C-alpha positions, -999 to +999 in steps of 0.1 A: +261+346-274+223+343-270+227+305-268+252+308-240+230+331-220+200+307-225+222+278-214+232+297-182+195+305-175+185+269-179+213+257-155+202+283-129+165+273-132+174+236-129+195+243-098+167+265-084+141+237-088+164+212-071+169+238-043+132+242-039+127+204-037+154+200-010+141+231+009+106+217+010+119+185+024+140+201+052+123+234+059+104+222+089+136+214+107+141+186+133+111+164+139+102+141+167+104+111+143+135+119+120+151+097+094+189+096+094+218+075+081+234+048+103+259+019+100+252-016+112+278-028+138+262-060+151+234-083+140+214-109+160+193-132+138+180-155+166+144-143+162+144-148+124+128-178+108+145-182+074+128-198+043+148-195+011+156-159+004+128-146+027+125-145+065+099-138+091+106-122+125+130-094+133+168-088+135+182-072+166+209-047+156+235-024+171+239+007+149+260+038+149+245+071+138+268+087+112+251+121+107+233+148+127+236+158+163+237+122+175+267+113+151+289+086+166+264+073+192+254+037+193+219+024+197+199-008+196+175-011+166+150-035+152+147-046+115+112-061+110+109-089+084+075-097+070+084-125+045+080-102+015+113-102-004+103-072-025+101-051+006+123-067+033+161-062+037+181-089+054+209-068+069+245-077+077+274-061+096+288-031+078+256-022+059+247+015+056+210+020+065+183+046+069+167+046+104+138+063+120+145+078+154+121+089+180+133+116+204+120+129+237+136+159+253+166+157+230+173+120+237+167+091+214+142+066+229+136+043+199+153+034+167+137+015+138+153+004+105+136+019+074+157+006+045+192+002+031+208+036+023+210+036-015+209+074-020+247+077-025+249+054-055+218+069-069+235+103-069+265+088-086+243+073-113+225+106-118+259+124-119+271+100-147+239+107-166+243+145-163+280+143-173+274+122-204+244+142-214+263+175-214+295+161-229+276+146-259+247+169-264+263+201-250+237+230-252+209+206-261+220+185-231+217+214-208+182+221-221+173+184-217+186+185-181+164+215-174+133+198-188+142+166-169+144+184-135+113+206-143+093+175-152+103+159-119+092+190-101+058+192-119+050+156-113+060+155-076+047+189-066+015+191-087+004+158-102+008+135-072-007+160-046-036+167-071-044+130-075-043+124-037-066+154-032-092+137-054-091+159-085-102+143-118-072+121-127-077+123-165-082+160-165-052+166-141-030+142-161-039+159-194-031+194-180+002+180-166+011+165-199+004+197-218+026+217-193+054+191-195+052+189-233+055+226-235+085+227-211+103+198-227+097+206-264+102+244-262+133+241-240+149+219-266+135+234-298+129+269-286+099+290-296+102+280-333+080+265-360+096+232-352+087+234-316+052+245-324+046+216-348+060+191-323+039+205-294+006+205-313+013+171-328+021+156-294-010+170-276-033+160-305-020+124-304-024+122-266-060+135-267-067+106-291-049+082-267-072+093-238-103+085-258-090+051-269-079+043-233-112+052-217-133+034-243-114+001-244-106+002-207-144+002-199-150-026-225-123-047-209-137-041-174-105-029-158-107-012-125-072+000-121-062-023-093-034-040-113-009-012-106+017-019-078+006-008-043-029+002-055-046-018-027-021-004-001-029+031-013-066+026-009-064+011+025-040+038+038-069+063+040-076+070+004-107+049-003-123+078-022-097+077-050-108+068-085-082+040-092-097+032-126-091+067-139-057+069-122-048+038-141-060+054-174-040+085-166-009+064-160-013+049-195-014+083-211+015+097-191+035+066-199+029+071-237+036+108-236+074+105-236+075+084-267+049+106-284+071+137-278+101+118-292+083+109-324+068+144-328+102+160-324+118+136-348+092+143-375+092+181-369+130+183-369+132+163-401+106+185-419+126+216-406+158+202-420+143+194-454+128+228-457+161+244-447+180+224-474+152+228-501+134+261-495+114+258-526+099+224-518+061+223-520+038+216-490+026+183-504+062+170-508+072+183-474+043+165-457+051+133-476+087+135-464+074+139-428+052+108-434+082+088-445+102+098-415+073+090-392+069+055-407+105+047-400+104+060-364+071+043-356+085+009-367+108+008-338+090+029-312+059+007-309+082-023-303+100-002-277+068+003-258+061-035-259+096-043-246+094-017-219+061-029-205+068-066-209+102-061-191+083-048-161+063-080-159+090-105-170+087-126-138+049-129-144+056-142-179+081-167-165+055-179-140+031-185-169+057-205-187+065-227-157+029-236-153+022-242-190-006-217-189-028-217-220-028-187-243-065-180-236-060-180-199-029-158-201-044-132-223-076-129-202-057-126-169-064-091-155-028-080-152-019-091-187-051-074-201-041-042-184-006-043-200-022-052-234-043-020-231-013+000-219+008-012-249-018-010-276-034+023-266+000+039-263+010+025-297-021+038-314-014+072-300+021+070-314+008+060-348-015+091-348+012+115-336+035+109-365+011+118-394-005+147-374+029+162-368+039+157-404+008+175-416+012+203-391+049+208-397+044+207-435+017+234-433+036+256-408+068+256-428+049+262-461+029+293-450+040+327-437+026+328-402+031+366-400+012+372-432-016+348-420-019+368-388-021+401-407-048+387-430-069+377-400-065+412-386-077+427-419 
């Protein structure tokens, strides 16, 4: 019964957070420059110079607005092409797009294409994720959904604005990780010994990761400009940002998810062993946690490598086509940044497992209530 009530509370909280996010987005009402959905009816490519998959110039379009007070109306629009395939969209008849409209006295005076409208399929994908999560994991899936939505809220509403405001990136990221770790672990494990061990183990490992990242990042002379859109961010009015520390913070945040995973695996294993063998000694319990941690680390460190290398797969292909030497490749700034990201994160993971095993073994072997009473005496 208690579990069902907790599940309902988590669903309500997740929906409430989603509601707050949507409310914040639309609370100001109609704006002079609004962004709405439209459909492409006609395309004129006469002003486009094509070169392979890219193009330079602009497409002249006729679009029909499909939502809002101007629904059904047709307008001429411009789709600017810069020659950057990672940003541009070469549109065709029938495409659903997002357009920015400029209004004056209730009338549209200009329409500009922003991007293809992808939100619909994104929601379908998210819906499949929620459905499978709840069907398979049930109550735990509901808790996981709550932690997922809460993490999104904390990152978007607190971490990102704090970084843009110029707060210390490492300190802000550390506080964010501590909050997210508490939300995620305690929503899954509850306020239990297992949750406490996993929480402290994760935070301890990530503190070590911060130290390793800062020390070796400085030795490798990385300035944080290897992250996508770093230069664009600086030149858009944020020249005072500490991009190096923001890069360091991204490394720690990126490793935090895997660290939580390992900590929870070890803590849950220790809890299960203690439940099946109540008389087991602390030393044996810790050793069992170590054995589980070794098995998990064996795959998790490789998971980090695959995740990060997958993000730079095209760069590795480019090196291969140019027969780049190993020395040149390894010393390339972007590769060095990913080496730091992978190894610093992996070292943190290696530390999380034994720390969690020791903590869990101790927590499950002592009576915390008696310990508190002794301290009072």
